[in-house]
DRENNUNU-165022 format. One record per residue (C-alpha): x, y, z. Coordinates in pm, 1 decimal. Last residue first. Layout:
<nodes>
NODE;east;north;up
NODE;X;Y;Z
...
</nodes>
This chain:
<nodes>
NODE;east;north;up
NODE;4420.3;-2947.8;-2196.3
NODE;4078.4;-2857.9;-2298.1
NODE;3860.0;-2732.4;-1966.3
NODE;3597.4;-2937.4;-1785.6
NODE;3217.7;-2913.0;-1930.2
NODE;2976.1;-2718.5;-1764.7
NODE;3112.6;-2609.2;-1493.6
NODE;3065.6;-2229.7;-1477.9
NODE;3455.4;-2203.0;-1408.7
NODE;3557.3;-2476.7;-1689.7
NODE;3290.2;-2286.4;-1971.2
NODE;3533.4;-2021.2;-1928.7
NODE;3881.6;-2201.2;-1930.6
NODE;3747.3;-2320.7;-2220.3
NODE;3619.7;-2008.4;-2433.3
NODE;3911.5;-1857.5;-2342.7
NODE;3915.8;-1557.3;-2629.0
NODE;3987.6;-1263.6;-2420.3
NODE;3655.2;-1170.6;-2438.0
NODE;3541.2;-1500.5;-2301.4
NODE;3799.8;-1540.7;-2046.4
NODE;3676.6;-1157.3;-1823.8
NODE;3297.7;-1266.6;-1953.4
NODE;3408.7;-1637.0;-1703.7
NODE;3546.8;-1383.9;-1477.7
NODE;3301.7;-1112.9;-1380.5
NODE;3031.1;-1448.3;-1406.2
NODE;3222.0;-1602.8;-1093.9
NODE;3297.1;-1306.0;-895.7
NODE;2929.1;-1240.7;-905.5
NODE;2872.1;-1587.6;-788.7
NODE;3069.4;-1555.5;-488.3
NODE;2954.3;-1223.0;-399.4
NODE;2598.0;-1344.6;-424.5
NODE;2676.4;-1673.7;-220.4
NODE;2637.4;-1949.2;-363.1
NODE;2969.9;-2136.1;-401.9
NODE;3033.6;-2048.4;-53.9
NODE;3175.6;-1784.4;179.2
NODE;3501.6;-1855.3;243.2
NODE;3675.2;-2148.0;38.4
NODE;3430.4;-2046.5;-330.1
NODE;3553.6;-1627.6;-216.7
NODE;3905.6;-1759.2;-161.4
NODE;3950.2;-1914.8;-514.2
NODE;3677.9;-1624.6;-676.4
NODE;3922.0;-1340.3;-542.0
NODE;4240.9;-1532.7;-651.0
NODE;4086.2;-1616.9;-1019.7
NODE;4004.3;-1214.1;-1062.4
NODE;4322.2;-1029.7;-948.9
NODE;4509.1;-1189.3;-1190.6
NODE;4290.4;-1218.8;-1439.0
NODE;4258.5;-827.6;-1410.3
NODE;4631.3;-826.4;-1418.9
NODE;4576.4;-1014.9;-1772.0
NODE;4390.4;-755.1;-1873.1
NODE;4514.8;-458.4;-1875.6
NODE;4266.4;-219.6;-2065.5
NODE;4166.8;44.1;-1821.4
NODE;3812.8;-103.1;-1776.0
NODE;3925.7;-490.2;-1684.2
NODE;4203.0;-302.6;-1406.0
NODE;3864.4;-103.1;-1262.0
NODE;3731.7;-421.7;-1265.3
NODE;3973.7;-650.5;-1106.3
NODE;4032.3;-258.3;-821.9
NODE;3665.5;-370.4;-756.8
NODE;3665.4;-783.5;-726.8
NODE;4033.5;-718.4;-416.1
NODE;3792.0;-464.8;-235.7
NODE;3500.7;-669.9;-247.0
NODE;3766.0;-920.7;-162.8
NODE;3907.5;-725.8;185.0
NODE;3499.2;-678.9;274.6
NODE;3478.8;-1057.8;258.8
NODE;3745.8;-1086.8;474.9
NODE;4038.0;-1344.3;326.2
NODE;4358.4;-1106.9;315.6
NODE;4299.1;-1038.8;621.1
NODE;4103.5;-716.8;843.2
NODE;4420.6;-505.1;905.9
NODE;4724.0;-523.1;606.9
NODE;4466.8;-735.6;366.8
NODE;4248.1;-417.2;389.5
NODE;4519.6;-140.7;345.4
NODE;4690.2;-284.0;74.8
NODE;4297.0;-297.8;-98.2
NODE;4221.9;80.8;-13.2
NODE;4576.7;144.7;-136.3
NODE;4513.9;-40.6;-463.9
NODE;4112.2;117.8;-462.0
NODE;4266.7;424.1;-469.8
NODE;4498.7;376.0;-794.8
NODE;4251.6;240.1;-965.8
NODE;3941.0;443.4;-895.6
NODE;4249.9;746.5;-1075.5
NODE;4239.1;533.1;-1389.4
NODE;3905.5;497.5;-1426.9
NODE;3827.3;862.3;-1384.3
NODE;3498.1;812.8;-1621.1
NODE;3205.4;858.7;-1410.5
NODE;3120.5;507.3;-1260.3
NODE;3544.5;466.1;-1212.6
NODE;3482.0;780.4;-931.8
NODE;3185.0;608.9;-774.7
NODE;3364.4;269.8;-734.3
NODE;3683.7;401.9;-639.5
NODE;3452.2;655.7;-361.9
NODE;3272.8;298.6;-234.2
NODE;3587.7;99.2;-190.9
NODE;3712.7;459.0;43.1
NODE;3399.2;411.0;244.0
NODE;3418.7;69.2;341.5
NODE;3810.5;154.1;444.9
NODE;3646.4;399.2;660.9
NODE;3392.1;172.1;808.8
NODE;3615.4;-111.2;893.8
NODE;3853.5;71.5;1093.0
NODE;4192.3;97.9;956.2
NODE;4203.8;498.7;825.1
NODE;4070.6;626.2;1193.4
NODE;3758.7;602.0;1333.1
NODE;3676.0;976.4;1425.0
NODE;3902.0;1195.2;1180.5
NODE;3937.9;888.2;956.7
NODE;3561.5;878.6;920.6
NODE;3506.7;1224.4;845.0
NODE;3763.0;1227.1;571.1
NODE;3594.6;960.5;422.3
NODE;3229.4;1140.7;485.1
NODE;3295.8;1448.1;222.1
NODE;3444.0;1273.9;-66.0
NODE;3167.4;1000.2;-22.8
NODE;2835.8;1233.9;-52.2
NODE;3033.8;1393.4;-313.4
NODE;3072.4;1070.3;-540.6
NODE;2719.0;960.7;-446.9
NODE;2597.2;1324.8;-616.6
NODE;2826.3;1231.2;-969.2
NODE;2721.6;902.9;-915.9
NODE;2296.1;951.0;-897.1
NODE;2306.3;628.3;-1090.0
NODE;2003.2;486.0;-857.1
NODE;2198.3;233.4;-716.9
NODE;2510.7;504.4;-628.4
NODE;2263.5;712.2;-435.1
NODE;2151.1;454.0;-274.9
NODE;2532.1;442.5;-157.9
NODE;2561.9;756.7;-48.6
NODE;2290.4;682.0;198.1
NODE;2403.5;373.0;355.9
NODE;2756.5;556.7;306.2
NODE;2541.8;789.3;534.5
NODE;2370.3;579.8;765.9
NODE;2706.0;455.3;911.8
NODE;2852.1;814.8;946.1
NODE;2593.7;919.1;1189.6
NODE;2629.4;543.2;1366.4
NODE;2993.7;590.5;1438.8
NODE;2920.6;1005.5;1510.3
NODE;3043.3;1290.4;1326.8
NODE;2727.0;1444.3;1237.8
NODE;2625.6;1434.9;1614.6
NODE;2409.8;1244.2;1816.4
NODE;2095.6;1405.7;1793.3
NODE;2110.1;1671.5;1530.3
NODE;2321.6;1463.3;1289.0
NODE;2091.5;1189.1;1380.6
NODE;1781.4;1319.1;1323.8
NODE;1934.0;1429.0;975.0
NODE;2084.1;1079.3;858.6
NODE;1778.2;916.8;933.2
NODE;1557.1;1103.2;736.3
NODE;1822.5;1063.4;465.4
NODE;1835.7;749.4;494.8
NODE;1498.4;652.9;472.3
NODE;1466.3;863.5;166.4
NODE;1754.3;700.1;-21.9
NODE;1653.3;312.7;110.2
NODE;1313.3;423.3;-37.5
NODE;1429.5;532.0;-384.0
NODE;1718.5;227.0;-442.2
NODE;1514.0;-78.2;-293.2
NODE;1731.2;-246.5;-524.7
NODE;1719.0;-588.4;-333.2
NODE;2161.7;-546.1;-221.8
NODE;2022.9;-181.8;-159.3
NODE;1697.0;-211.0;73.7
NODE;1870.5;-464.2;233.1
NODE;2174.9;-275.9;331.9
NODE;1980.1;6.8;447.6
NODE;1791.3;-273.5;663.9
NODE;2144.0;-344.4;820.0
NODE;2185.3;34.4;943.7
NODE;1857.0;54.4;1082.4
NODE;1943.1;-274.0;1329.6
NODE;2277.9;-76.6;1460.8
NODE;2025.1;224.7;1467.5
NODE;1796.4;-41.6;1708.3
NODE;2064.9;-189.4;1902.8
NODE;2213.2;178.8;1983.9
NODE;1878.1;326.5;2122.4
NODE;1679.2;571.0;2112.5
NODE;1856.0;743.3;1821.5
NODE;1541.7;697.3;1542.4
NODE;1289.2;898.2;1845.2
NODE;963.1;937.8;1680.7
NODE;673.3;1149.6;1726.9
NODE;655.7;1302.6;1345.2
NODE;559.3;887.5;1256.7
NODE;727.6;871.9;938.5
NODE;1010.4;657.4;1080.8
NODE;842.3;394.9;1240.7
NODE;560.2;313.4;860.9
NODE;924.9;283.7;753.5
NODE;1077.5;21.5;1015.2
NODE;758.2;-179.4;991.4
NODE;788.1;-216.0;558.7
NODE;1129.6;-238.8;643.7
NODE;1142.6;-570.7;839.0
NODE;795.3;-742.0;615.7
NODE;1100.1;-745.1;362.1
NODE;1340.4;-818.4;560.4
NODE;1209.5;-1133.4;639.1
NODE;1169.2;-1258.2;304.2
NODE;1494.5;-1102.4;222.0
NODE;1695.2;-1282.9;408.1
NODE;1665.5;-1596.8;218.0
NODE;1877.2;-1349.3;-88.5
NODE;2187.3;-1331.2;155.1
NODE;2360.5;-1000.4;139.2
NODE;2142.2;-902.8;451.0
NODE;2265.4;-1127.9;672.6
NODE;1969.0;-1243.4;950.2
NODE;1932.2;-1595.1;800.0
NODE;1662.0;-1762.0;1059.0
NODE;1550.7;-1405.3;1192.2
NODE;1382.8;-1433.9;1517.6
NODE;1548.2;-1186.0;1688.0
NODE;1477.4;-924.8;1420.4
NODE;1100.3;-997.9;1527.8
NODE;1212.6;-893.8;1887.9
NODE;1331.2;-560.2;1730.0
NODE;1064.5;-484.9;1511.2
NODE;828.4;-536.6;1783.6
NODE;1063.3;-324.5;2053.4
NODE;1048.6;-22.6;1799.1
NODE;655.1;-52.6;1769.2
NODE;633.2;-81.4;2110.8
NODE;797.6;262.8;2150.9
NODE;624.5;420.2;1873.0
NODE;259.7;364.2;2093.8
NODE;28.8;248.8;1886.2
NODE;-198.0;469.9;1692.6
NODE;-559.5;595.3;1909.6
NODE;-834.3;464.5;1745.0
NODE;-903.1;136.2;1730.8
NODE;-972.9;-187.6;1606.6
NODE;-579.8;-183.0;1473.4
NODE;-579.7;-243.7;1105.1
NODE;-387.8;-533.3;957.1
NODE;-17.2;-545.1;951.4
NODE;109.4;-791.7;1275.5
NODE;-258.0;-956.4;1253.5
NODE;-244.2;-1090.6;919.9
NODE;-372.1;-931.2;584.7
NODE;-662.4;-1069.7;385.9
NODE;-554.8;-1172.6;65.2
NODE;-696.5;-1514.1;94.2
NODE;-1011.4;-1357.5;140.7
NODE;-1041.7;-1019.1;299.5
NODE;-1220.1;-747.2;151.6
NODE;-1399.3;-737.2;-101.7
NODE;-1334.7;-447.7;-380.3
NODE;-1636.3;-210.0;-427.7
NODE;-1801.0;-305.8;-720.6
NODE;-1587.0;-149.5;-1032.6
NODE;-1789.8;138.3;-1282.9
NODE;-1840.4;86.4;-1609.2
NODE;-1693.5;332.5;-1880.8
NODE;-1336.7;189.6;-1901.9
NODE;-1057.3;312.4;-2044.0
NODE;-766.3;317.8;-1855.4
NODE;-869.7;-82.0;-1750.7
NODE;-1050.5;-294.7;-1530.8
NODE;-991.7;-39.9;-1247.4
NODE;-908.9;-143.2;-876.6
NODE;-619.3;-232.2;-972.7
NODE;-344.2;-522.7;-859.1
NODE;-540.1;-806.7;-945.7
NODE;-427.5;-1169.4;-771.5
NODE;-172.7;-1403.9;-934.8
NODE;80.4;-1419.5;-642.9
NODE;338.8;-1266.5;-874.5
NODE;81.2;-983.4;-889.2
NODE;87.5;-921.2;-565.2
NODE;499.4;-946.7;-557.8
NODE;528.3;-669.0;-768.9
NODE;265.1;-437.4;-654.1
NODE;426.6;-409.2;-327.1
NODE;755.5;-265.3;-493.3
NODE;1084.8;-471.7;-474.0
NODE;1242.7;-351.7;-775.8
NODE;1088.7;-42.9;-908.5
NODE;725.9;-53.7;-1130.6
NODE;688.5;217.3;-1386.9
NODE;536.6;516.7;-1458.9
NODE;685.1;650.6;-1107.4
NODE;720.8;370.8;-873.6
NODE;958.2;466.5;-586.7
NODE;785.3;253.7;-328.3
NODE;658.2;555.8;-121.7
NODE;686.1;556.5;177.2
NODE;981.0;701.2;328.0
NODE;852.0;995.3;149.7
NODE;873.4;1095.5;-251.2
NODE;970.1;1459.6;-307.4
NODE;721.8;1753.6;-400.2
NODE;678.5;1814.7;-49.1
NODE;707.4;1474.8;135.4
NODE;484.0;1240.2;-57.9
NODE;366.2;885.2;-1.2
NODE;145.1;1028.6;281.8
NODE;-10.8;1263.5;6.4
NODE;-189.9;924.6;-52.3
NODE;-393.2;893.9;264.4
NODE;-541.0;501.3;189.2
NODE;-901.9;453.6;210.6
NODE;-1107.6;161.8;380.5
NODE;-1441.5;23.7;390.3
NODE;-1570.7;-214.5;679.0
NODE;-1585.7;-546.8;589.3
NODE;-1999.7;-665.8;598.0
NODE;-1997.2;-693.9;221.8
NODE;-1803.1;-332.9;235.0
NODE;-2014.0;-51.3;395.2
NODE;-2315.8;107.3;496.2
NODE;-2484.0;22.7;771.1
NODE;-2890.8;120.8;791.8
NODE;-3072.6;297.1;1069.6
NODE;-3445.2;348.3;1155.8
NODE;-3743.1;469.5;1275.5
NODE;-4090.1;362.6;1174.6
NODE;-4420.3;552.6;1142.6
NODE;-4440.0;370.0;811.8
NODE;-4067.6;505.9;677.5
NODE;-3797.9;672.8;826.5
NODE;-3442.8;685.8;735.1
NODE;-3093.8;758.3;914.6
NODE;-2823.3;604.0;688.1
NODE;-2451.2;456.3;878.1
NODE;-2153.4;485.2;669.5
NODE;-1862.6;283.4;742.0
NODE;-1494.5;323.9;799.7
NODE;-1103.3;194.5;823.9
NODE;-955.8;477.7;783.1
NODE;-517.8;471.8;669.1
NODE;-385.3;793.7;901.1
NODE;-249.0;1074.0;751.8
NODE;-398.7;1290.2;464.8
NODE;-787.8;1079.1;491.4
NODE;-1069.3;1222.6;213.7
NODE;-1354.2;1030.4;156.6
NODE;-1546.0;1157.9;-126.2
NODE;-1881.4;1060.1;-161.4
NODE;-2162.7;1090.5;-461.5
NODE;-2463.6;973.8;-333.8
NODE;-2765.5;855.4;-661.3
NODE;-3107.5;831.8;-459.8
NODE;-3379.5;612.1;-604.1
NODE;-3721.3;658.3;-777.4
NODE;-3990.4;323.6;-857.2
NODE;-3916.3;117.0;-547.2
NODE;-3876.2;423.2;-333.3
NODE;-3598.5;674.7;-230.4
NODE;-3614.5;1026.5;-10.6
NODE;-3425.1;1366.7;92.2
NODE;-3298.6;1462.2;388.5
NODE;-3058.0;1555.2;353.4
NODE;-2791.4;1812.4;175.2
NODE;-2796.4;1931.1;-228.9
NODE;-2536.1;2079.6;-341.0
NODE;-2183.0;1998.0;-229.8
NODE;-2275.4;1902.1;100.5
NODE;-2049.5;1789.2;359.4
NODE;-2046.4;1501.5;600.6
NODE;-1876.8;1491.4;869.1
NODE;-1553.3;1339.3;1092.1
NODE;-1546.4;1328.0;1435.4
NODE;-1148.1;1372.2;1522.3
NODE;-1082.1;1540.4;1147.0
NODE;-843.7;1374.2;942.9
NODE;-1169.6;1196.2;803.4
NODE;-1235.9;1471.3;607.2
NODE;-1556.1;1379.5;420.0
NODE;-1705.6;1542.7;112.6
NODE;-2044.8;1461.3;-39.8
NODE;-2172.5;1560.4;-427.8
NODE;-1896.5;1525.5;-596.9
NODE;-1881.8;1761.6;-908.4
NODE;-1792.6;1551.5;-1205.2
NODE;-1491.7;1371.7;-1265.3
NODE;-1199.9;1486.7;-1519.0
NODE;-977.4;1202.9;-1571.4
NODE;-580.2;1158.7;-1525.0
NODE;-427.0;804.8;-1666.3
NODE;-299.3;568.2;-1505.6
NODE;-56.2;651.8;-1183.2
NODE;158.3;420.3;-1036.1
NODE;86.9;462.5;-634.5
NODE;305.1;134.6;-434.7
NODE;267.0;150.5;-64.0
NODE;487.2;196.1;275.9
NODE;224.1;161.9;570.6
NODE;-31.0;463.9;661.1
NODE;-54.3;516.6;1083.4
NODE;-374.3;363.8;1190.4
NODE;-721.4;489.4;1266.3
NODE;-1014.9;212.8;1292.3
NODE;-1372.1;218.5;1273.7
NODE;-1416.6;568.4;1190.3
NODE;-1791.8;637.4;1141.6
NODE;-1905.2;860.4;847.0
NODE;-2295.3;1031.0;858.6
NODE;-2636.8;1088.5;689.3
NODE;-2995.0;1227.6;794.9
NODE;-3282.0;1197.2;708.1
NODE;-3309.7;922.4;411.2
NODE;-3778.9;904.3;400.5
NODE;-3905.0;575.0;218.1
NODE;-4173.4;581.3;63.1
NODE;-4354.9;322.0;52.6
NODE;-4364.1;59.2;-258.5
NODE;-4088.9;-144.1;3.4
NODE;-3669.3;-263.0;-54.0
NODE;-3653.5;88.4;-124.9
NODE;-3355.8;203.1;-324.7
NODE;-2982.1;397.2;-262.8
NODE;-2688.0;423.8;-508.3
NODE;-2353.8;478.7;-366.9
NODE;-2092.1;596.4;-619.0
NODE;-1757.8;636.5;-359.0
NODE;-1561.1;871.3;-593.9
NODE;-1193.1;835.0;-460.6
NODE;-1053.7;1105.6;-342.3
NODE;-788.3;930.3;-64.9
NODE;-701.0;622.2;-277.3
NODE;-857.5;226.4;-228.0
NODE;-615.7;-0.7;-124.2
NODE;-523.5;-339.1;-371.3
NODE;-308.5;-565.4;-125.4
NODE;42.5;-664.6;-55.0
NODE;85.5;-1028.2;135.1
NODE;170.5;-868.5;452.1
NODE;63.2;-496.9;356.5
NODE;276.4;-369.1;120.8
NODE;-7.2;-153.0;2.0
NODE;-96.9;-147.8;-347.1
NODE;-235.6;169.2;-529.1
NODE;-327.2;190.3;-909.0
NODE;-405.4;547.4;-967.0
NODE;-662.3;727.3;-1211.1
NODE;-626.8;1106.5;-1181.5
NODE;-872.9;1376.9;-1022.9
NODE;-1103.2;1063.2;-833.4
NODE;-1173.9;702.0;-1005.5
NODE;-1524.3;663.0;-912.8
NODE;-1636.6;299.9;-745.7
NODE;-1969.9;182.3;-702.2
NODE;-2124.0;91.5;-398.5
NODE;-2450.3;-88.5;-372.9
NODE;-2816.0;8.0;-104.3
NODE;-3088.4;-142.8;-53.2
NODE;-3325.5;28.6;239.2
NODE;-3613.2;-71.4;370.6
NODE;-3484.0;-274.8;651.0
NODE;-3743.1;-316.5;903.0
NODE;-4033.9;-256.0;650.5
NODE;-3927.0;-498.2;381.0
NODE;-3875.5;-716.2;658.9
NODE;-4278.9;-738.4;787.5
NODE;-4331.2;-823.9;403.6
NODE;-4528.4;-527.0;261.0
NODE;-4759.6;-643.0;60.5
NODE;-4881.9;-411.7;-241.0
NODE;-5269.2;-418.5;-201.0
NODE;-5245.1;-236.5;168.4
NODE;-5543.6;-323.2;359.9
NODE;-5799.2;-180.8;443.0
NODE;-6118.2;-306.1;726.4
NODE;-6418.2;-112.0;798.5
NODE;-6638.7;-227.9;1094.1
NODE;-7007.5;-164.9;1053.1
NODE;-7176.2;100.1;973.2
NODE;-7041.4;383.1;758.5
NODE;-7105.1;804.8;679.3
NODE;-6951.3;884.5;390.8
NODE;-6616.7;835.0;164.6
NODE;-6716.7;496.7;4.5
NODE;-6522.8;174.6;55.4
NODE;-6527.4;-6.2;-262.6
NODE;-6454.9;-367.7;-288.5
NODE;-6797.3;-543.1;-275.6
NODE;-7094.5;-370.7;-11.7
NODE;-7258.6;-692.2;45.2
NODE;-7330.4;-687.8;374.3
NODE;-7231.1;-665.8;785.0
NODE;-6850.0;-576.9;789.9
NODE;-6737.9;-295.0;525.1
NODE;-6489.0;-458.8;262.9
NODE;-6138.5;-357.3;118.4
NODE;-5952.6;-603.7;-73.5
NODE;-5531.6;-794.8;9.0
NODE;-5681.9;-1091.5;22.4
NODE;-5997.9;-1147.2;32.1
NODE;-6113.5;-1309.5;328.0
NODE;-6366.4;-1006.3;449.8
NODE;-6551.8;-1017.6;175.4
NODE;-6656.6;-1328.1;247.9
NODE;-6571.5;-1643.3;-80.0
NODE;-6820.6;-1852.0;-189.4
NODE;-7066.5;-1529.8;-356.1
NODE;-6777.4;-1390.5;-536.0
NODE;-6672.2;-1135.2;-442.0
NODE;-6771.8;-811.3;-622.8
NODE;-6618.3;-616.4;-895.6
NODE;-6686.4;-194.4;-868.1
NODE;-6300.9;-128.1;-979.3
NODE;-6117.3;-310.6;-1062.0
NODE;-5936.1;-505.2;-770.6
NODE;-5596.4;-267.5;-606.3
NODE;-5794.0;-84.8;-314.9
NODE;-5853.7;216.9;-522.7
NODE;-5955.1;379.2;-217.9
NODE;-6292.1;636.2;-284.9
NODE;-6433.1;911.2;-401.2
NODE;-6569.4;791.9;-718.1
NODE;-6201.2;862.2;-912.7
NODE;-6073.6;647.0;-711.6
NODE;-5823.3;801.7;-472.1
NODE;-5450.6;676.7;-502.7
NODE;-5296.7;491.3;-237.9
NODE;-5204.6;164.9;-401.7
NODE;-4974.3;346.5;-677.1
NODE;-4817.9;479.9;-380.5
NODE;-4851.1;798.2;-206.4
</nodes>
């Protein structure tokens, strides 16, 4: 009963005016807004609980508008970290912040009306499921959370609210609000969802939809970023710091916020982040408006079609990296699916080797290792351990291990791979020569410079014979040899090799190719070590060399 419907001390119903006050002579009692009256006499505004003659009008003093009773519930949503305060950025196009699974949704419910609103039930409704995309997860600080009120497991087909204490029904009014702690759990899929709240008020029944400013709530399955204790294919490789190529860095470059939380020590709760706007995901990566996953074969065909439209397809060239980043994200989504047959197409296998090369040269070594391990295990089982594509992906795996500075593991991988390549492909095959050259690099990184030099001289001789002196793979072997000679202190021999290599790089690949620029930097550094500053400046192009 509201304050307007309280019985008075005289046993009547208080109409909101002072008890006993009569109507002015020039205003009919029934015309008084919000008053109670009896027609046919001057009885004032108090209705007595006795025999009444005449029509009785009882007006509610609160003056509820029809719209208030039609939609009597006001809902606001704020976020509180779950067991750990973490930042999560999904590799959408463009990247965007998402809510990680387990984040507490603090839902505060108030009534628009002074009448009591009975909350009969609430149910979470899944609007869409989609396979999880790659993401960056950086833990900021641990946080101890009070017991949750409600939990929903979105992995089940029909999610249910699970009360962790008192359960529905509840009631609210303008002076009596309720606050619910709701914890959405997702382990396998990204979920778009909303909450539907059934209520009863003033004899009416209805449902209020609680969502994110008209858009669905979203939750990301953090568990998908891990395969046991190891990072999964979807993990960006970030830990306490961001790895190269992670979506958080791209989002930061755009000037957009990269965190749900204002600070690690903030006592205030952030409102639920708005969906859409300039950072809304495009159609290629947006959640589908359906429950079922996309067919993996459809996604595979989509990936191949995207690659066919690349303006620049060489992953060595940074100009191709924006397109490869989008493609690599889709490839990682596909390979994370247990029903994906990654060996089904030779064209797709060749594309994967290109994607792994992109991940290596762009510095995304952790995702490269996870993707190469998964593909290598699947291809070994379906194609055979010594199939050319299995050997190619093993080479890419070891290369990404080098990028992570796991030189001993990479050396062992290359040492195991080399005789398999020679046996299956022959010593003159480009992949065999590449693996042999990569093994030299690992040996030098581990301090075996002389063994690396000897092996590299043999690789260079064979590359010149088979591939030709101007083939980019031959030139890479020559650049490696110059590096080993320099580490051994044979600067003059290194200088001869580098000058010849840079000249050929410029002629074959052009001045701006990454390999040309790398050889140029090495030559300039070596000339300055030798005190040849004038020649170094001539190579740089700052000024002509002296006499």
